[in-house]
C-alpha positions as CSV (number, residue, x, y, z in Angstrom):
1,M,0.0,-0.1,0.3
2,N,1.7,4.0,-1.0
3,V,1.9,6.5,1.9
4,W,-1.3,8.3,-0.3
5,A,-3.9,5.4,0.2
6,A,-2.7,4.7,4.2
7,G,-3.1,8.5,4.3
8,K,-6.6,8.2,3.1
9,V,-7.5,5.2,4.9
10,L,-5.9,6.8,8.3
11,V,-8.4,9.9,7.6
12,V,-11.6,7.5,6.7
13,R,-10.9,5.7,10.6
14,L,-10.6,9.8,12.3
15,L,-13.8,10.4,10.6
16,Q,-15.4,7.4,11.9
17,I,-14.5,7.4,15.9
18,L,-14.4,11.5,15.8
19,P,-18.1,11.5,17.0
20,K,-17.4,9.2,19.9
21,I,-14.1,11.1,20.6
22,M,-16.9,14.6,20.6
23,A,-19.1,12.6,22.6
24,Q,-16.9,11.6,24.8
25,I,-16.4,15.5,25.6
26,C,-19.5,16.7,25.5
27,T,-19.9,13.9,28.7
28,V,-16.7,15.5,30.8
29,M,-18.0,19.1,30.2
30,S,-21.1,18.8,31.4
31,L,-20.7,16.5,33.9
32,F,-17.5,19.5,34.6
33,A,-20.6,22.0,33.9
34,L,-23.6,20.3,36.8
35,T,-20.7,20.0,38.8
36,L,-19.5,23.7,38.9
37,I,-23.8,25.1,39.3
38,S,-23.8,22.9,42.2
39,V,-21.2,24.1,43.8
40,M,-22.4,27.7,43.0
41,L,-25.9,27.0,44.2
42,M,-25.0,25.3,47.7
43,S,-22.7,28.8,47.8
44,K,-26.3,30.9,47.4
45,G,-28.3,28.6,50.3
46,Q,-29.9,27.0,46.8
47,Y,-29.1,23.4,46.4
48,S,-32.3,21.3,46.4
49,T,-30.5,18.0,47.7
50,T,-32.1,17.7,52.2
51,Y,-30.2,16.2,54.7
52,D,-33.1,13.3,54.8
53,E,-32.3,12.7,51.1
54,L,-28.5,12.7,51.9
55,Y,-28.9,10.5,55.4
56,N,-31.8,8.1,53.2
57,S,-28.2,7.8,50.8
58,A,-25.7,7.4,53.5
59,I,-27.7,3.9,54.9
60,Q,-28.1,2.9,52.1
61,A,-24.0,2.6,51.3
62,Y,-23.6,1.4,55.2
63,T,-26.0,-1.7,54.1
64,A,-24.3,-1.9,51.0
65,E,-20.7,-2.0,52.9
66,D,-19.6,0.9,51.6
67,W,-17.7,2.6,54.0
68,D,-16.3,5.7,52.2
69,G,-19.8,6.4,50.2
70,C,-21.6,6.2,54.0
71,I,-19.0,8.7,55.8
72,E,-18.9,10.9,53.3
73,S,-23.2,11.1,52.8
74,M,-23.9,11.3,56.3
75,E,-20.9,14.3,57.8
76,M,-22.8,15.7,54.3
77,A,-26.6,15.4,56.0
78,L,-25.1,16.5,59.4
79,S,-23.5,19.8,57.8
80,E,-26.6,20.2,55.7
81,F,-28.9,19.3,58.9
82,K,-27.2,21.9,61.0
83,F,-27.3,24.8,58.4
84,Y,-30.7,24.9,57.5
85,R,-31.8,24.5,61.2
86,T,-29.7,27.5,61.7
87,S,-31.2,29.0,57.9
88,L,-34.6,28.2,59.9
89,V,-33.9,29.3,63.4
90,N,-32.5,32.9,62.0
91,C,-35.7,33.7,59.3
92,R,-38.1,33.1,61.8
93,L,-36.2,35.2,64.5
94,R,-35.7,37.5,62.4
95,C,-39.4,38.1,60.8
96,N,-40.5,38.3,64.6
97,N,-40.8,42.1,64.7
98,V,-41.6,43.2,61.6
99,S,-43.5,45.8,61.3
100,T,-47.0,46.8,59.4
101,S,-47.3,49.3,56.5
102,F,-50.6,49.2,55.4
103,N,-52.2,52.4,55.1
104,A,-54.9,52.2,56.8
105,D,-56.4,54.2,59.8
106,S,-55.6,51.9,62.3
107,D,-58.6,54.0,65.1
108,V,-60.8,54.3,62.8
109,I,-61.5,50.2,62.3
110,E,-63.8,48.6,64.5
111,D,-62.4,45.0,63.3
112,V,-59.4,44.6,66.0
113,D,-58.7,41.6,63.6
114,L,-57.5,43.1,61.3
115,P,-53.9,45.4,62.8
116,F,-52.9,41.4,63.5
117,F,-53.8,39.8,60.1
118,A,-51.6,43.0,58.7
119,R,-48.7,42.3,61.0
120,I,-48.9,38.5,60.2
121,L,-49.2,38.5,56.8
122,K,-46.2,40.9,56.8
123,K,-44.3,38.6,58.9
124,A,-44.8,35.6,56.5
125,E,-43.6,37.5,53.8
126,C,-40.1,38.4,55.1
127,L,-40.1,35.1,56.2
128,K,-40.8,33.7,52.4
129,N,-38.2,36.3,51.3
130,C,-35.8,34.8,54.0
131,K,-36.4,31.1,53.2
132,D,-36.2,32.0,49.5
133,E,-33.1,33.5,49.3
134,A,-31.7,31.3,52.8
135,L,-33.4,27.8,51.2
136,G,-33.4,27.8,48.0
137,L,-34.5,25.2,45.8
138,R,-34.9,22.6,49.0
139,P,-38.5,21.1,49.4
140,E,-41.6,22.6,51.5
141,R,-42.0,19.0,53.0
142,I,-38.5,17.7,55.5
143,S,-38.8,14.0,57.0
144,G,-40.1,14.2,60.4
145,D,-39.2,10.5,61.7
146,V,-35.3,11.4,59.8
147,T,-35.6,14.7,61.6
148,S,-36.3,13.0,64.8
149,E,-33.5,10.7,63.8
150,F,-30.6,13.9,64.4
151,E,-32.1,15.1,67.4
152,K,-31.6,11.5,68.9
153,R,-27.9,11.5,67.2
154,M,-28.6,8.3,65.5
155,P,-26.4,9.5,62.0
156,Y,-23.0,8.7,65.1
157,S,-24.3,4.9,65.3
158,Y,-23.6,4.3,62.0
159,L,-20.9,6.4,61.1
160,Q,-19.1,4.9,64.7
161,M,-19.2,1.6,62.6
162,A,-18.0,3.4,59.1
163,Y,-15.1,5.1,61.3
164,Y,-13.7,1.6,62.7
165,K,-14.2,0.2,59.1
166,T,-12.6,2.4,56.9
167,D,-9.2,2.2,60.5
168,Q,-10.0,5.6,61.6
169,P,-10.6,4.7,65.9
170,I,-10.0,7.7,67.2
171,K,-13.0,9.2,65.3
172,A,-15.5,5.7,65.9
173,A,-14.5,6.6,68.8
174,T,-15.5,10.7,69.8
175,A,-19.0,9.3,67.4
176,A,-19.9,6.1,69.9
177,Y,-19.4,8.6,72.7
178,T,-21.4,12.4,70.5
179,F,-24.1,9.1,70.5
180,L,-23.7,7.8,73.5
181,L,-24.5,11.5,75.5
182,A,-27.6,11.3,73.9
183,N,-28.1,7.6,74.0
184,P,-27.1,6.7,77.5
185,E,-28.7,3.1,77.8
186,D,-27.7,2.3,74.1
187,E,-25.8,-1.6,75.7
188,M,-24.2,-1.8,72.2
189,M,-22.6,1.8,71.9
190,Q,-22.0,1.4,75.8
191,G,-20.5,-2.4,74.3
192,N,-18.1,-0.2,71.7
193,M,-17.2,2.3,73.8
194,E,-16.0,-0.2,76.4
195,W,-14.1,-1.9,73.5
196,Y,-12.4,1.6,72.5
197,H,-10.7,1.8,75.8
198,D,-10.0,-1.5,76.5
199,E,-8.3,-2.7,73.0
200,M,-7.3,0.5,71.2
201,G,-6.3,2.1,74.9
202,I,-8.6,5.3,74.4
203,D,-9.7,7.5,76.7
204,Q,-13.1,8.9,76.5
205,S,-12.5,11.9,78.9
206,T,-10.6,13.0,75.8
207,L,-12.5,12.6,73.4
208,K,-15.1,15.8,72.6
209,D,-19.3,15.8,72.0
210,L,-19.5,16.5,68.3
211,E,-22.8,18.0,69.3
212,I,-22.8,20.1,72.4
213,L,-24.0,23.2,72.0
214,P,-22.4,27.0,73.4
215,Y,-24.6,26.8,77.2
216,Q,-23.6,23.4,77.4
217,D,-20.1,24.5,76.2
218,Q,-19.9,27.7,78.8
219,S,-21.9,25.1,81.8
220,L,-19.2,22.7,82.3
221,K,-16.1,25.9,81.8
222,A,-17.7,27.2,84.7
223,V,-18.7,24.1,87.1
224,S,-15.1,23.0,86.5
225,A,-13.9,26.4,87.7
226,Y,-16.7,26.6,90.3
227,A,-15.8,23.0,91.8
228,N,-12.1,25.0,92.2
229,E,-13.0,27.9,93.7
230,D,-12.0,30.1,90.8
231,W,-15.1,32.2,91.8
232,P,-14.2,34.7,88.6
233,E,-14.1,32.7,85.9
234,S,-16.8,30.9,87.1
235,I,-18.9,33.5,87.3
236,K,-18.0,34.4,83.3
237,H,-18.9,31.1,82.0
238,F,-21.8,30.9,84.1
239,E,-23.4,34.0,82.7
240,A,-22.1,33.6,79.1
241,A,-23.5,30.0,79.8
242,L,-27.3,31.5,80.6
243,S,-27.4,34.3,77.6
244,E,-25.9,31.2,75.1
245,Y,-28.8,29.4,76.8
246,L,-31.4,32.1,76.4
247,K,-30.3,32.4,73.3
248,E,-30.4,28.5,72.6
249,Y,-34.4,29.0,74.0
250,K,-35.1,31.0,71.6
251,G,-34.1,29.2,68.5
252,C,-35.9,26.1,69.7
253,E,-39.0,27.6,70.3
254,A,-38.4,29.1,66.3
255,L,-38.6,25.0,65.1
256,C,-41.4,25.2,66.3
257,E,-43.8,27.5,63.9
258,G,-44.3,25.0,61.5
259,P,-46.5,23.6,59.5
260,Y,-49.3,21.6,60.2
261,D,-51.9,19.1,58.9
262,Y,-55.6,19.3,59.8
263,E,-57.1,16.1,59.8
264,E,-60.1,18.4,59.5
265,F,-61.5,21.6,57.8
266,Q,-62.6,24.4,61.0
267,D,-63.7,27.8,61.3
268,L,-61.1,29.9,61.0
269,H,-60.0,31.1,64.4
270,L,-60.6,27.6,66.0
271,S,-58.7,26.4,63.2
272,I,-55.9,29.2,64.1
273,A,-56.2,27.7,68.1
274,T,-55.8,24.1,67.2
275,H,-52.7,24.5,65.3
276,Y,-51.1,27.7,68.0
277,H,-51.6,24.5,70.6
278,S,-49.3,22.7,68.2
279,V,-47.1,25.4,68.9
280,L,-47.2,25.6,72.8
281,S,-47.0,22.0,73.3
282,C,-44.1,22.0,71.3
283,K,-42.8,25.2,72.4
284,E,-43.5,23.5,75.7
285,S,-40.6,20.8,75.2
286,C,-38.0,22.8,74.9
287,E,-37.4,22.8,78.9
288,E,-37.2,19.4,78.5
289,Y,-34.8,19.2,75.6
290,L,-32.2,21.5,76.9
291,A,-31.9,20.1,80.5
292,Y,-29.2,18.2,79.4
293,V,-25.1,19.2,79.6
294,D,-23.0,16.6,78.9
295,G,-25.3,13.9,78.6
296,R,-26.4,14.4,82.6
297,H,-30.1,15.7,83.7
298,I,-29.8,19.5,84.8
299,S,-34.2,20.0,86.9
300,D,-34.4,23.9,86.7
301,I,-31.3,24.9,84.6
302,V,-31.9,28.4,84.9
303,A,-32.4,28.6,88.2
304,Q,-29.8,26.2,89.5
305,T,-27.3,28.6,87.3
306,F,-28.5,31.7,88.4
307,H,-28.3,29.1,92.0
308,H,-25.1,29.2,91.8
309,L,-24.5,32.8,90.3
310,Q,-25.9,34.4,93.6
311,F,-22.7,32.4,96.1
312,A,-20.1,33.2,93.2
313,Y,-21.0,36.3,93.9
314,Y,-21.1,36.7,96.8
315,K,-17.5,35.5,97.1
316,V,-16.4,37.5,95.5
317,G,-17.8,40.3,97.5
318,D,-20.7,41.7,94.4
319,L,-23.2,41.5,97.3
320,D,-25.7,43.2,95.0
321,K,-24.9,40.7,92.4
322,A,-25.7,37.9,94.8
323,A,-28.6,38.9,96.1
324,K,-30.5,39.9,92.3
325,S,-29.1,36.5,92.2
326,A,-31.0,34.9,94.4
327,V,-34.5,36.6,94.0
328,T,-34.2,35.2,90.6
329,Y,-33.2,31.9,91.7
330,L,-36.6,32.3,93.8
331,L,-38.7,34.0,90.6
332,F,-38.2,30.1,89.2
333,L,-38.3,28.7,92.5
334,P,-40.8,30.4,95.0
335,G,-40.4,27.5,97.4
336,D,-37.2,27.0,98.6
337,E,-35.7,28.1,102.2
338,V,-32.7,28.5,101.7
339,M,-32.4,30.5,98.9
340,A,-35.4,32.8,100.9
341,K,-32.6,32.5,104.0
342,N,-30.2,33.7,101.9
343,V,-32.5,37.1,101.1
344,M,-33.3,37.3,104.4
345,F,-29.3,38.2,104.4
346,Y,-28.8,40.5,101.7
347,E,-31.6,42.5,103.2
348,K,-29.3,43.5,106.3
349,Q,-26.6,43.8,104.7
350,E,-25.6,47.7,104.2
351,N,-25.6,50.0,101.4
352,I,-27.0,47.6,99.0
353,D,-29.3,49.5,95.7
354,I,-33.2,48.7,96.6
355,D,-32.9,47.6,92.9
356,S,-30.8,44.7,94.2
357,F,-34.1,43.3,95.1
358,K,-35.6,42.9,91.7
359,P,-35.1,39.6,89.4
360,R,-33.4,40.0,86.7
361,K,-34.7,40.8,83.4
362,D,-33.3,39.0,81.4
363,A,-34.8,36.0,83.4
364,M,-37.9,37.6,83.7
365,E,-38.7,37.7,80.2
366,H,-37.8,34.5,79.6
367,Y,-39.6,33.2,82.8
368,A,-43.3,35.9,81.2
369,R,-42.9,34.3,78.2
370,I,-42.6,31.0,78.9
371,S,-45.1,31.3,81.8
372,L,-48.2,32.9,79.4
373,Q,-47.4,30.4,77.1
374,K,-48.2,28.1,79.2
375,E,-51.4,29.3,80.5
376,M,-52.2,29.5,77.4
377,K,-52.1,26.1,76.3
378,K,-54.0,25.3,79.4
379,F,-56.7,27.7,78.4
380,I,-57.0,26.2,75.1
381,E,-57.5,22.6,76.4
382,E,-59.8,23.6,79.5
383,T,-62.3,25.3,76.4
384,I,-61.9,24.7,73.4
385,F,-60.3,21.5,73.6
386,N,-63.3,20.2,76.5
387,N,-65.4,17.8,74.5
388,E,-64.8,14.5,72.4
389,D,-66.2,15.9,69.7
390,N,-63.3,19.2,68.4
391,V,-60.3,18.4,68.0
392,S,-58.6,15.9,69.4
393,M,-55.3,17.5,71.5
394,E,-51.8,15.1,70.9
395,A,-48.4,15.4,71.9
396,T,-46.7,17.6,70.4
397,S,-42.9,17.9,70.6
398,I,-39.8,19.0,69.4
399,F,-38.2,15.4,68.0
400,T,-41.7,15.4,66.3
401,K,-42.2,19.0,65.0
402,I,-42.0,19.3,61.2
403,E,-40.2,21.8,60.7
404,L,-40.8,24.1,57.6
């Protein structure tokens, strides 16, 4: 075969395979473009993969013993869960104080409902805009069952095994420890924790709670300083713990303000009352939900914080703040005779400001809000839900509330 003929054959073959090469190039470019778009959308809060979808993908990988895939999807799910919840809380708290701007003279309008609904409409507009901006293409409904799994720290049960299978014992032990703080009765995980200690030499005291909240972290530091009689340091951390707790409590309440699945059609105001009862029941559960520090349940956590502050302020000689802490403690637990005697002691001291015998403003606001919520919930139960013909009451908690 001469050179001309050989060249002709080569050209023909190139023309035959050229479409396949171009198709492969187009595929690669398409994948690159989709990846780039996904990254851009994620950076703007527009990414549509939700934490329940990622969680289910992680479980599928776990079942298939694809440990690396399980870790990747589960870690992404945890990150997405935190982002999603933080975005919801921020939007709901930001829109709480929205003002109305409808052009109407409220002084001459007899319908007292109109100003109320005007504010509701402006708040709804604020929420819609905020959620669209923060959460973008995410769907309006997230699985309540999966949300409950995250609140009970179930992802760490899967991660513990996946980390172990990929020879990451420290991460595995940390995941086990994080899970156990929320599930201390889980015997299997207790056994795993003991194995990491006995066989791998991992000391539980060196492990970090991956889900620790700011108020819990500050509480641990405060208690440690208190035990060491470092009063200034304990005051600093107890005050920080209180501030973070009140902030977390409002965030917990905000998560309760999601949709409600009506089982029947009702009058407008009855529907509102029914929905709001569900919200109030959920908010009431926040006290129990946030009553844990380092896996230990602390009853009356706000009151106990002021109990410690009272003594610490007394130790540093700040009797004004000690008296105010004691009075604030009695706001939550008025029957405590020991603290009442402490207040009597401060009343006998000289040069104490009379305002020191008034509860602290931050605690009063918290106490007044939760007291009114309990009163409203009780009113609904005793009046609107006072017979079997009306809508049945269902206990609702932060663990089962649908969030959007």
